[in-house]
C-alpha atoms as a printed R data frame, in Angstrom:
    type eleno elety resid chain resno       x       y      z
1   ATOM     1    CA   MET     A     1  12.419 -27.150 40.462
2   ATOM     2    CA   ASP     A     2  11.960 -23.716 38.081
3   ATOM     3    CA   ILE     A     3  14.655 -23.650 35.519
4   ATOM     4    CA   LYS     A     4  13.705 -20.229 34.103
5   ATOM     5    CA   ARG     A     5  13.954 -18.828 38.044
6   ATOM     6    CA   ILE     A     6  17.268 -20.886 38.657
7   ATOM     7    CA   LEU     A     7  18.786 -19.679 35.585
8   ATOM     8    CA   THR     A     8  17.519 -15.335 35.586
9   ATOM     9    CA   SER     A     9  19.053 -16.369 39.321
10  ATOM    10    CA   VAL     A    10  22.555 -17.670 37.679
11  ATOM    11    CA   ILE     A    11  22.711 -14.805 35.672
12  ATOM    12    CA   GLY     A    12  21.273 -12.008 37.793
13  ATOM    13    CA   LEU     A    13  23.111 -12.043 41.020
14  ATOM    14    CA   PRO     A    14  26.357 -11.865 39.461
15  ATOM    15    CA   ALA     A    15  25.385  -8.811 37.303
16  ATOM    16    CA   VAL     A    16  24.718  -7.270 40.948
17  ATOM    17    CA   ILE     A    17  27.370  -8.281 42.784
18  ATOM    18    CA   ALA     A    18  29.637  -6.998 39.951
19  ATOM    19    CA   ILE     A    19  27.987  -3.684 40.297
20  ATOM    20    CA   ILE     A    20  28.275  -3.504 44.266
21  ATOM    21    CA   VAL     A    21  31.734  -5.128 44.430
22  ATOM    22    CA   TYR     A    22  33.632  -3.105 41.294
23  ATOM    23    CA   GLY     A    23  31.136   0.150 41.081
24  ATOM    24    CA   ASN     A    24  32.431   3.237 42.403
25  ATOM    25    CA   THR     A    25  29.656   5.256 44.708
26  ATOM    26    CA   THR     A    26  28.583   6.988 41.496
27  ATOM    27    CA   VAL     A    27  27.590   4.179 39.582
28  ATOM    28    CA   ILE     A    28  26.358   2.812 42.584
29  ATOM    29    CA   ASP     A    29  24.260   5.270 43.419
30  ATOM    30    CA   ILE     A    30  22.849   5.490 39.822
31  ATOM    31    CA   PHE     A    31  22.031   1.561 39.679
32  ATOM    32    CA   PHE     A    32  20.172   1.812 43.372
33  ATOM    33    CA   ALA     A    33  18.261   4.968 41.539
34  ATOM    34    CA   LEU     A    34  16.926   2.992 38.415
35  ATOM    35    CA   VAL     A    35  16.212  -0.246 41.096
36  ATOM    36    CA   ALA     A    36  13.961   2.531 42.944
37  ATOM    37    CA   LEU     A    37  12.220   3.730 39.675
38  ATOM    38    CA   ILE     A    38  11.346   0.933 38.523
39  ATOM    39    CA   ALA     A    39  10.370  -0.745 41.478
40  ATOM    40    CA   ILE     A    40   7.953   2.579 42.696
41  ATOM    41    CA   LYS     A    41   6.530   2.194 39.050
42  ATOM    42    CA   GLU     A    42   5.820  -1.509 39.413
43  ATOM    43    CA   TYR     A    43   4.219  -0.841 42.862
44  ATOM    44    CA   TYR     A    44   2.195   2.710 41.333
45  ATOM    45    CA   ASN     A    45   0.916  -0.053 38.342
46  ATOM    46    CA   ALA     A    46  -0.129  -2.435 40.732
47  ATOM    47    CA   PHE     A    47  -2.985   0.096 42.333
48  ATOM    48    CA   GLU     A    48  -3.908   1.176 38.452
49  ATOM    49    CA   LYS     A    49  -4.368  -2.504 37.458
50  ATOM    50    CA   GLY     A    50  -6.184  -3.150 40.519
51  ATOM    51    CA   LYS     A    51  -8.078   0.124 40.378
52  ATOM    52    CA   LYS     A    52  -7.816   1.024 44.266
53  ATOM    53    CA   ALA     A    53  -6.368   3.975 43.433
54  ATOM    54    CA   LYS     A    54  -4.650   7.001 41.108
55  ATOM    55    CA   PRO     A    55  -1.417   7.623 42.960
56  ATOM    56    CA   ILE     A    56   0.271  10.859 41.813
57  ATOM    57    CA   LYS     A    57   3.254   8.964 39.750
58  ATOM    58    CA   TRP     A    58   5.466  11.846 38.694
59  ATOM    59    CA   ILE     A    59   5.969  12.602 42.315
60  ATOM    60    CA   GLY     A    60   7.066   9.312 43.009
61  ATOM    61    CA   TYR     A    61   9.837   9.436 40.096
62  ATOM    62    CA   VAL     A    62  10.536  12.723 40.805
63  ATOM    63    CA   VAL     A    63  11.652  12.327 44.903
64  ATOM    64    CA   ALA     A    64  13.274   8.549 43.863
65  ATOM    65    CA   LEU     A    65  15.624  10.341 41.399
66  ATOM    66    CA   SER     A    66  15.957  13.577 43.686
67  ATOM    67    CA   ILE     A    67  17.159  11.235 46.540
68  ATOM    68    CA   SER     A    68  19.553   9.542 44.294
69  ATOM    69    CA   VAL     A    69  21.013  12.655 43.577
70  ATOM    70    CA   LEU     A    70  21.623  14.598 46.137
71  ATOM    71    CA   ARG     A    71  23.541  11.528 47.555
72  ATOM    72    CA   ILE     A    72  25.799  11.822 44.621
73  ATOM    73    CA   PHE     A    73  26.638  15.866 45.331
74  ATOM    74    CA   HIS     A    74  26.493  15.513 49.068
75  ATOM    75    CA   LEU     A    75  28.792  12.550 49.247
76  ATOM    76    CA   GLN     A    76  31.565  15.359 47.634
77  ATOM    77    CA   SER     A    77  30.880  17.939 50.798
78  ATOM    78    CA   SER     A    78  33.380  17.953 53.867
79  ATOM    79    CA   LEU     A    79  30.605  15.823 56.475
80  ATOM    80    CA   ILE     A    80  32.079  13.883 58.421
81  ATOM    81    CA   ASP     A    81  29.067  11.712 59.063
82  ATOM    82    CA   VAL     A    82  27.414  12.242 55.467
83  ATOM    83    CA   GLY     A    83  24.954   8.984 55.946
84  ATOM    84    CA   ALA     A    84  23.350  10.832 59.178
85  ATOM    85    CA   ASP     A    85  22.714  13.731 57.116
86  ATOM    86    CA   MET     A    86  21.596  11.998 53.824
87  ATOM    87    CA   ILE     A    87  19.050  10.376 56.525
88  ATOM    88    CA   ASN     A    88  17.927  14.117 57.742
89  ATOM    89    CA   MET     A    89  17.552  15.350 54.207
90  ATOM    90    CA   MET     A    90  15.233  12.046 53.225
91  ATOM    91    CA   PHE     A    91  13.319  12.697 55.521
92  ATOM    92    CA   THR     A    92  12.901  16.288 54.644
93  ATOM    93    CA   LEU     A    93  12.554  15.442 51.351
94  ATOM    94    CA   VAL     A    94   9.482  13.270 51.949
95  ATOM    95    CA   ILE     A    95   7.891  16.348 54.414
96  ATOM    96    CA   PHE     A    96   7.937  18.633 51.456
97  ATOM    97    CA   SER     A    97   6.563  15.715 48.925
98  ATOM    98    CA   LEU     A    98   3.469  15.432 51.190
99  ATOM    99    CA   PHE     A    99   2.570  19.499 51.191
100 ATOM   100    CA   VAL     A   100   3.343  18.639 47.336
101 ATOM   101    CA   VAL     A   101   0.665  16.082 47.085
102 ATOM   102    CA   PHE     A   102  -2.187  17.814 49.279
103 ATOM   103    CA   PHE     A   103  -1.358  20.854 46.815
104 ATOM   104    CA   HIS     A   104  -1.930  18.621 43.766
105 ATOM   105    CA   ILE     A   105  -4.866  16.807 45.776
106 ATOM   106    CA   LEU     A   106  -6.413  20.530 46.011
107 ATOM   107    CA   ASN     A   107  -5.471  21.729 42.833
108 ATOM   108    CA   SER     A   108  -7.075  18.798 40.965
109 ATOM   109    CA   GLY     A   109 -10.868  19.835 42.072
110 ATOM   110    CA   MET     A   110 -10.661  16.419 44.145
111 ATOM   111    CA   ARG     A   111 -10.244  14.411 40.913
112 ATOM   112    CA   THR     A   112  -6.573  13.050 43.012
113 ATOM   113    CA   ASN     A   113  -8.112  11.949 46.616
114 ATOM   114    CA   VAL     A   114  -6.658  11.510 49.834
115 ATOM   115    CA   VAL     A   115  -6.196   7.567 48.929
116 ATOM   116    CA   ASP     A   116  -4.635   8.191 45.733
117 ATOM   117    CA   GLY     A   117  -2.146  10.575 47.764
118 ATOM   118    CA   ALA     A   118  -1.314   8.108 51.014
119 ATOM   119    CA   VAL     A   119  -0.863   5.431 47.959
120 ATOM   120    CA   THR     A   120   1.792   7.539 46.303
121 ATOM   121    CA   MET     A   121   3.362   8.654 50.050
122 ATOM   122    CA   PHE     A   122   3.137   5.272 51.406
123 ATOM   123    CA   GLY     A   123   4.939   4.495 48.076
124 ATOM   124    CA   ILE     A   124   8.084   7.074 48.012
125 ATOM   125    CA   ILE     A   125   8.872   6.192 51.725
126 ATOM   126    CA   TYR     A   126   8.682   1.795 51.293
127 ATOM   127    CA   ILE     A   127  10.771   2.322 48.216
128 ATOM   128    CA   PRO     A   128  13.284   4.897 46.869
129 ATOM   129    CA   VAL     A   129  13.728   5.973 51.102
130 ATOM   130    CA   LEU     A   130  14.055   2.393 52.428
131 ATOM   131    CA   ILE     A   131  16.383   1.265 49.327
132 ATOM   132    CA   MET     A   132  18.709   4.435 49.440
133 ATOM   133    CA   PHE     A   133  20.287   2.943 52.938
134 ATOM   134    CA   LEU     A   134  22.101   0.106 50.694
135 ATOM   135    CA   PRO     A   135  24.396   2.568 49.508
136 ATOM   136    CA   ILE     A   136  24.193   4.171 52.791
137 ATOM   137    CA   LEU     A   137  25.403   1.378 54.434
138 ATOM   138    CA   HIS     A   138  28.128   0.560 51.572
139 ATOM   139    CA   ASP     A   139  29.935   4.009 52.518
140 ATOM   140    CA   VAL     A   140  30.326   3.784 56.437
141 ATOM   141    CA   LYS     A   141  33.729   2.360 57.627
142 ATOM   142    CA   ASN     A   142  33.897  -1.109 56.476
143 ATOM   143    CA   GLY     A   143  30.644  -1.070 54.541
144 ATOM   144    CA   GLU     A   144  31.787  -2.850 51.503
145 ATOM   145    CA   PHE     A   145  31.402  -5.899 53.750
146 ATOM   146    CA   LEU     A   146  28.694  -5.214 56.248
147 ATOM   147    CA   ILE     A   147  26.253  -4.642 52.551
148 ATOM   148    CA   TRP     A   148  26.237  -7.952 52.003
149 ATOM   149    CA   TYR     A   149  24.628  -8.920 55.300
150 ATOM   150    CA   VAL     A   150  21.675  -7.621 53.767
151 ATOM   151    CA   VAL     A   151  21.951  -9.489 50.327
152 ATOM   152    CA   ILE     A   152  22.186 -12.161 52.247
153 ATOM   153    CA   CYS     A   153  19.546 -12.253 54.827
154 ATOM   154    CA   GLY     A   154  17.378 -11.036 52.483
155 ATOM   155    CA   TRP     A   155  17.843 -13.555 49.324
156 ATOM   156    CA   GLY     A   156  19.025 -16.329 51.665
157 ATOM   157    CA   THR     A   157  16.125 -16.759 53.237
158 ATOM   158    CA   ASP     A   158  14.139 -16.665 49.887
159 ATOM   159    CA   VAL     A   159  16.703 -19.537 48.529
160 ATOM   160    CA   PHE     A   160  16.227 -21.487 51.793
161 ATOM   161    CA   ALA     A   161  12.620 -21.496 52.031
162 ATOM   162    CA   TYR     A   162  12.296 -21.887 48.401
163 ATOM   163    CA   LEU     A   163  14.847 -24.863 48.407
164 ATOM   164    CA   ALA     A   164  12.563 -26.382 51.745
165 ATOM   165    CA   GLY     A   165   8.991 -25.996 49.936
166 ATOM   166    CA   LYS     A   166  10.360 -27.621 47.027
167 ATOM   167    CA   LEU     A   167  13.144 -30.406 48.000
168 ATOM   168    CA   LEU     A   168  10.919 -31.360 51.274
169 ATOM   169    CA   ASN     A   169   7.546 -30.695 50.481
170 ATOM   170    CA   THR     A   170   7.300 -28.359 53.770
171 ATOM   171    CA   LYS     A   171   3.763 -26.863 53.303
172 ATOM   172    CA   LYS     A   172   1.974 -28.506 55.874
173 ATOM   173    CA   HIS     A   173   1.312 -25.240 57.961
174 ATOM   174    CA   LYS     A   174   0.424 -22.643 56.078
175 ATOM   175    CA   PHE     A   175   1.792 -19.158 57.480
176 ATOM   176    CA   SER     A   176  -0.960 -16.961 56.109
177 ATOM   177    CA   LYS     A   177  -3.738 -16.250 53.723
178 ATOM   178    CA   ILE     A   178  -1.587 -13.430 52.364
179 ATOM   179    CA   SER     A   179   0.740 -15.203 50.794
180 ATOM   180    CA   PRO     A   180  -0.353 -18.894 50.792
181 ATOM   181    CA   ASN     A   181   2.704 -20.417 49.248
182 ATOM   182    CA   LYS     A   182   4.476 -19.682 51.913
183 ATOM   183    CA   SER     A   183   4.589 -22.427 55.411
184 ATOM   184    CA   ILE     A   184   6.142 -21.845 58.735
185 ATOM   185    CA   GLU     A   185   8.122 -24.382 58.200
186 ATOM   186    CA   GLY     A   186   9.550 -22.615 55.029
187 ATOM   187    CA   CYS     A   187   9.817 -19.436 57.011
188 ATOM   188    CA   VAL     A   188  12.234 -21.108 59.657
189 ATOM   189    CA   ALA     A   189  14.306 -23.055 56.866
190 ATOM   190    CA   GLY     A   190  15.231 -19.697 55.342
191 ATOM   191    CA   ALA     A   191  15.679 -18.064 58.494
192 ATOM   192    CA   MET     A   192  18.363 -20.903 60.014
193 ATOM   193    CA   GLY     A   193  19.726 -21.196 55.873
194 ATOM   194    CA   ALA     A   194  20.363 -17.108 56.494
195 ATOM   195    CA   MET     A   195  21.908 -17.740 59.530
196 ATOM   196    CA   VAL     A   196  24.490 -20.239 58.222
197 ATOM   197    CA   ILE     A   197  25.479 -18.350 55.377
198 ATOM   198    CA   ALA     A   198  25.859 -15.125 57.550
199 ATOM   199    CA   LEU     A   199  28.305 -17.322 59.769
200 ATOM   200    CA   ILE     A   200  29.960 -18.726 56.843
201 ATOM   201    CA   TYR     A   201  30.550 -14.994 55.295
202 ATOM   202    CA   THR     A   202  31.929 -13.622 58.513
203 ATOM   203    CA   ILE     A   203  34.509 -16.137 58.954
204 ATOM   204    CA   VAL     A   204  35.472 -15.570 55.766
205 ATOM   205    CA   CYS     A   205  35.315 -11.802 56.472
206 ATOM   206    CA   ASN     A   206  37.146 -12.334 59.935
207 ATOM   207    CA   THR     A   207  39.717 -14.760 58.063
208 ATOM   208    CA   TYR     A   208  40.782 -13.097 54.776
209 ATOM   209    CA   PHE     A   209  39.942  -9.454 54.907
210 ATOM   210    CA   TYR     A   210  41.447  -8.855 58.578
211 ATOM   211    CA   GLN     A   211  37.538  -8.078 60.050
212 ATOM   212    CA   ASN     A   212  36.753  -8.719 63.496
213 ATOM   213    CA   ILE     A   213  33.314  -9.270 63.039
214 ATOM   214    CA   SER     A   214  31.302 -11.090 66.431
215 ATOM   215    CA   TYR     A   215  29.969 -14.705 65.490
216 ATOM   216    CA   ILE     A   216  27.252 -14.127 68.229
217 ATOM   217    CA   TYR     A   217  26.519 -11.003 67.156
218 ATOM   218    CA   ILE     A   218  26.025 -11.928 63.525
219 ATOM   219    CA   ILE     A   219  24.007 -15.116 64.157
220 ATOM   220    CA   LEU     A   220  21.440 -12.982 66.590
221 ATOM   221    CA   ILE     A   221  21.378 -10.053 63.420
222 ATOM   222    CA   SER     A   222  21.098 -12.576 60.837
223 ATOM   223    CA   LEU     A   223  18.599 -14.200 62.718
224 ATOM   224    CA   LEU     A   224  16.962 -11.059 63.394
225 ATOM   225    CA   LEU     A   225  17.132  -9.290 59.810
226 ATOM   226    CA   SER     A   226  16.126 -12.633 58.359
227 ATOM   227    CA   ILE     A   227  12.775 -12.619 59.809
228 ATOM   228    CA   ILE     A   228  12.576  -8.634 59.417
229 ATOM   229    CA   GLY     A   229  12.758  -9.706 55.636
230 ATOM   230    CA   GLN     A   230   9.869 -11.959 55.744
231 ATOM   231    CA   VAL     A   231   8.131  -9.068 57.373
232 ATOM   232    CA   GLY     A   232   9.010  -7.290 53.999
233 ATOM   233    CA   ASP     A   233   8.133 -10.521 51.767
234 ATOM   234    CA   PHE     A   234   4.821 -10.578 53.350
235 ATOM   235    CA   ALA     A   235   3.933  -6.724 52.866
236 ATOM   236    CA   ALA     A   236   4.356  -6.588 49.269
237 ATOM   237    CA   SER     A   237   2.321  -9.546 49.071
238 ATOM   238    CA   SER     A   238  -0.811  -7.874 51.297
239 ATOM   239    CA   VAL     A   239  -0.049  -5.319 48.319
240 ATOM   240    CA   LYS     A   240  -0.773  -7.894 45.374
241 ATOM   241    CA   ARG     A   241  -2.947  -9.191 47.398
242 ATOM   242    CA   TYR     A   242  -5.346  -6.641 47.877
243 ATOM   243    CA   ASN     A   243  -4.722  -5.242 44.227
244 ATOM   244    CA   GLU     A   244  -5.635  -8.498 43.119
245 ATOM   245    CA   ILE     A   245  -2.242  -9.484 40.950
246 ATOM   246    CA   LYS     A   246   0.058 -12.272 41.051
247 ATOM   247    CA   ASP     A   247   3.489 -10.405 40.450
248 ATOM   248    CA   TYR     A   248   4.170  -6.911 40.292
249 ATOM   249    CA   SER     A   249   5.367  -7.168 36.586
250 ATOM   250    CA   ASN     A   250   7.013 -10.022 34.582
251 ATOM   251    CA   LEU     A   251  10.221  -8.025 34.201
252 ATOM   252    CA   ILE     A   252  12.438 -10.837 35.862
253 ATOM   253    CA   PRO     A   253  11.413 -14.324 33.981
254 ATOM   254    CA   GLY     A   254  11.004 -16.678 36.878
255 ATOM   255    CA   HIS     A   255  10.502 -14.034 39.489
256 ATOM   256    CA   GLY     A   256   7.712 -11.663 38.631
257 ATOM   257    CA   GLY     A   257   8.832  -7.919 38.881
258 ATOM   258    CA   LEU     A   258  11.669  -6.274 39.844
259 ATOM   259    CA   LEU     A   259   9.896  -5.248 43.724
260 ATOM   260    CA   ASP     A   260   9.228  -9.263 43.872
261 ATOM   261    CA   ARG     A   261  13.047  -9.725 44.414
262 ATOM   262    CA   ILE     A   262  13.530  -6.756 46.466
263 ATOM   263    CA   ASP     A   263  10.575  -6.780 48.669
264 ATOM   264    CA   SER     A   264  12.535  -8.432 51.660
265 ATOM   265    CA   ILE     A   265  15.495  -6.303 51.502
266 ATOM   266    CA   LEU     A   266  13.772  -3.322 51.477
267 ATOM   267    CA   PHE     A   267  12.796  -3.786 54.955
268 ATOM   268    CA   ILE     A   268  15.881  -5.344 55.842
269 ATOM   269    CA   ALA     A   269  18.392  -2.403 54.876
270 ATOM   270    CA   PRO     A   270  17.506   0.232 57.125
271 ATOM   271    CA   ILE     A   271  17.433  -1.776 60.294
272 ATOM   272    CA   ALA     A   272  20.874  -3.682 59.330
273 ATOM   273    CA   TYR     A   273  21.961  -0.087 58.966
274 ATOM   274    CA   VAL     A   274  21.568   0.348 62.391
275 ATOM   275    CA   LEU     A   275  22.639  -2.687 63.692
276 ATOM   276    CA   LEU     A   276  25.907  -3.285 61.819
277 ATOM   277    CA   THR     A   277  27.182   0.054 61.685
278 ATOM   278    CA   ASN     A   278  28.633   0.040 65.500
279 ATOM   279    CA   ILE     A   279  30.018  -3.435 65.217
């Protein structure tokens, strides 16, 4: 067992829980803005280290900050559906950033090329846009309960897949060359484990916090979100494999970079928002 990995989780997870549970909207927005900035920096650095592209980093940083600033000010408005309106604003910001990227390419005399621009835009959509669905989900009715399904299905899957691999030695059938340490057995164990934890969490919410969440629906949704999260994990691994790096950084001892930790959550967050806001 990786002691460093376990110790980091024991320290880091309670800190994240405390911020989401006790932080107000502004604190949560600032927290996710910092996460987005660090993660997109790691993403851009991966391409620079791999010498595959030269992303226009300042555009990504400005967009990441702009999305959070828009949320902080926008929440003061009188709109009934702030979440939906925020999604529209993010879409508009992405389109505007695309124009800025191409203007930069044209103005650079082709020192920056279309591949650099594509990597820049992909990073914007992949990280700050997707992660912002977490605070958006948190703001909906009962969102303070619903947001934890994202964490459970993302990190819960990772934990159970890791334990299955270490304790049961379930590495007989490799899932993909993109991530050779992952097995089919581990992926199944991760999904099953996340489903069980999600079900237990639902029982607690219904029993002690007077929620009325369907158990059957949560079983189906948690399995789906776990699978989506694992696709997100493989997606992040494909970027690392392409750039020939092991981790996005060494920021988190035993885990690699911040993007290594949130890769599954990035994919889960927008789907969770769509599936959980009307239950």
